[in-house]
C-alpha positions, 0 to 999 in steps of 0.5 A: 118658617113654620111647618104649615108655611113649609108645607104650604110652599112645598105643595104649591108646585103640585097645586099649580100642576093639578090646576094646569091639568084640570085646565087642559082637560077643560079645554079638550072637552071644549074643543069637542063639545056641542054645548047641548045644542040640537043635533039638527043644527048645522055647524059652519066650518065642519063641511056638513059632517059633524063629527067630534073631529070636524067640530074640534077643527072648527073650534080651532079655525075660530081662534085664528080665522073666525072671519071665514066661518062667518062668511061661510055660515052667512052664505050657506045658511043666513042667506037661505033663512036657516039657523047655524051654529058658529064655533067659538072656541073661547067662551062657546059656540053661538047660535046664529039667526037669519036676518028674518029672525031679528025682530023676534030676537029683539022682542024677547024680554030679558028674563028669557034672553039677556044681552048684558049677560053676554057683555059681562061673559065676553069681557069677563067683567066679574074679573076685568071691571074690578067692582062689577060684582059689587053693583049692577050696571058696572059702566053706570047706564043710568048716568049715561042716559040721564046726565051725559046724553041730556047735557051733550050740548052744554060741553060743546065749548070745551070739546071745541077748545080741547080739539083745537089744542090737542090737534095743534100739539099732536098734529102740529102747525106745519103748513108747507111740509108733510110730516108723519103722525101716528094715527092711533096714538094721536087719536088716542090722546085726542079722544081722551082729552075730549072725554075727560074734559066732559067727565072731569073738566080742567085741569085733569083733561090736560094732565098727561099723567091722568090721560095715560092711566085713563087710556091704559085701563083695561085697554087690552081687556080683549086679550085678558078676557080670552085668558081667563075664559080658558079656565073653568069657572071655578078656577077663575076667581084664582087666576082673574087677579093675576090676569088683571093685576096690570089693570089694577095698578092702572086703576090705583094710579087713576084713583090717586087723582080722582079720590080726593075729589070723590071724598071732598064731595062726599064730605060736602054731601054729609055737611049740608042740610036739605035747604042748603043742598037745594041752593048749592050749585053743583059741579057738572061732572061725573063724580057729581052725576054719581052722587046725585043719582045715588042720593036720588033714589027712594032707598039708597044703596051705600055701595053706590056711595062707596068712593071706591065704586065711584072711582071704579066706575069711572075708570070703566066709563073712561074706557068704554068712552075712549077705546071705542071712539079711538078705534072708530076715528082711526079706522075712518082716517085710514079708510078716507086716505085710502079712498081714491076719492080722499081729496074730494071727500075731505073737500066736501066735508070741509065745505059742509062744516064751514057752511055750518059753522058760518058764525065763525071765521073759517069755521074756527069759533071763539069760546063765546061763539062755539055753542052756537056754531057747534050746536047739536043742529048744526052738527046734525046738518053735517051729514057728510061728516056723519056719513064718513064715520058711519061708513067706516063703522060698517065696513070696519067695526070694532066687534063682529057681533051685531046683537048676541044674547043669552038664554036665561030662562031655565027651561031654554027657549024655542027658536022660530024654526022650532029648535029648542036651545038650553039655558046658557046658550048664546044666540044672535046675529052677526053685524059684520055679515049683515054689514058686508052683504052685497045685497043690502050694501052694493060694493059692501067691501069698499068704502064709500064715504058719503053712502049714507048722505045720499037719497036711497034709490027708489025710495020717497022717504029715506029712513034715518041714517045718522051715525046713531041710528041703529036698524036691522041692517046697521048694528055698529052700536047693536040694535034694539033696547039694548043699543049702546046708551053712549052712542050719542055722546060718542057720535058728538065727539067724533063728529066734532073730531072729524069735522076739525080734521078736515077743516084744518088738516090735509091728509096725503092719500095712501096707495093701500089701507093697512088691514085690521086685526081680528082677535076673536070677535074683537077687531083691532084697527091699525095700531102702529101705522102712520099717515102724512098730514099738513095744516091747511093754510087758512 
């Protein structure tokens, strides 16, 4: 061991202790800080006495009981058209606007208020997404909009085939005896297979090792991001790689499967001249979409053709497509099972699915007919299936925020009530609060599967209320120009999955729904609970 190495090793404990001390000071400062917000803005959880002590208590409460703070703030302030501050200890307080200011919020240009900046901070994307600092748009929104959404109907055959095969394997074919299934685990396998069938096709969508790494990659991103956010910004580059070590391992396992495909496609691109390129059929999968999108630009960014970036973007896109849909489908099944109208709701959906897929016996479509039976138009007419999913997303969404943006204008921004907030402040509205407002949704805390399939009372023309439709009253996919671009793909596979479950299986009702778990702004579904199911006799 050289003298330099010896000195470095000897200094390591002191270095660690210094960084722990710096982090502790930062956390204490954050506990009492008002983040340079106007003194006139009320903080929920402080009992209208904003002192260092009450603010610290409110910040601590946000860690374990954010829902109570949201309920208090919405009732006391939002319902009275007032702005309030929501303590949010992990990554700073949020200025919450009343519903009347939503229009103002979504009309602000990205140069003033940025939703993308909030998303990156919320997930600590600079560290958890591995490649986020290399390219803009780590999830590749252009490909979602220009390729995935436009080609949804071309994947109907494969998705239907995959649903049938996966349900047979995961839920079984037993028609006499009820048997327990782990809902989250089986839905994770189902949604992973559907997503990978679209993104990479056969045979990878049935390779369990590949499905596992795609499902596990940044699956616990909320915990990882929360841990990283505890540290001051200048220490994050040091601790980020430590907290994302497991995800790095998962990514490398994933890349072993897809990197040969990426390299083969890039090599093919280099060999083909322009004439051959025009007449050579291209595979219809994510890798090809990424390559085609990169070379179609007037000025090619070499990083977008880097195999590592393509692989990382695929891994992050898989996470985005799989995890949110798994949570939504898991919640929907528990909501249905705990509903007093469980059997009737499943029967109504079953009748609707059979009616719309009449071209195939009992709704089961052979490969050469599934595209017609499960077409975009037919799925759009499955309003009861759609409503069951939308209602579950309303009642039990996977995040509490509806629209949240960060002030990026250096001079700050003036809110509609005249308050001025500085650059770096997060401002928005809570989707959870709006979704549980009794004045907007009667019996808001109860699951009403077909709430959105019925005509609104005293309304000659009901506004669009499909799962993909966002509004100031429904923000399951956010709202405005930055609504989730992948919601059309998600809704398509969710509806096909739930339609097949209703068509093929019975679900035994349960007396009480398992509770969802809050982790700061994330809301997790029942992870280990089971339902009893059996295959229908068809």
